[in-house]
N, C-alpha and C positions, 0 to 999 in steps of 0.2 A: 441541324438547321439553325441558322442565326436569325434571331428576332430583331426587328428594328428598334432603335433607341426610343423613337416616338411611342411605339406600342408599350415598351417597358415603362416609360414615364407615366403613361396613362394608367397602367396596372398599379403603379406605386402611389397613385392618387393625385398626380399632377392634373391641373385643369387650366382652362383659359382665364388669364388674369387681364383685366383692363384697368389701367390706372390713369386718372385725370390729375395732372399736376398743375396747380396754379402757382405761378411764380412772378417775381418782380424783376424787371430789367433794371440794371444799374443807372441807365440814363433817364429812365421814366419811372421812378419808384412808386408813384401814386397809382399807376395802372397795373392791373393784373393780366398776365398772359396765360393762355391755356395750352398745355401739351398733352396729347393723348398717346398712351403707350400700351402695347399688348404683347404678351408672351405666355408661355406655359409655366406655371409656378405651383408650388406645393403649399396649400393652406394648412394651418393658419400661420406657419412660420414665414412664408413668402421669401425664401432665400434669394431668388432672382431679383425681386423688387428691392430688397435690401441692398444687394450689390449695385443695382442701377442707381438708387438714391445716394449711396456712398460715392459712386462715380460722379454724379451730378454735383454733390457738395464740394468735391475735390477739383473738378475740371470746368464747371460751367459758372459763369458770373451771375446768372440770375438766381436770386435768393428764393428758396421755396417758401410759399405761403401756406399751402395745404395740399394734401393728397387724398383723393377719393378712390376707393378700390371696389371693384366688382369681380367676383370669382365664380366660375361655373365648372363643376366637375364634368369631364368629358365622357366618363363612363360611370353610369349609375347602375344600381342593381336591376332596374327595369330593362337595361340593355342586354341582359343575359337571359336567354330562354333555352330550355331544353326541349328538343323535338324528338318525338318518337318516329321511327321509320328507318328505311334502308335506301341508300342511294347506290346504284350500280353504275360504274364507269367502265366503258368498253375500252 
């Protein structure tokens, strides 16, 4: 049986990452703009976020002012429970 890649990522410790990126537009450098981005990423290295920020620096004209990160593991130890019993399927 093949498991889904999403399930494998969750078992490996990936969780929901939310990043708020404050940046300055070239034509209005005194104003800060906000960009909100979400993905599944692995804390504390955050390889997906690092790739995205590298892309931003290379391809987007808006200079990054700051990045605020929130991360939530999608599977915690409390999500696993062992149950005693027997299930019969006809």
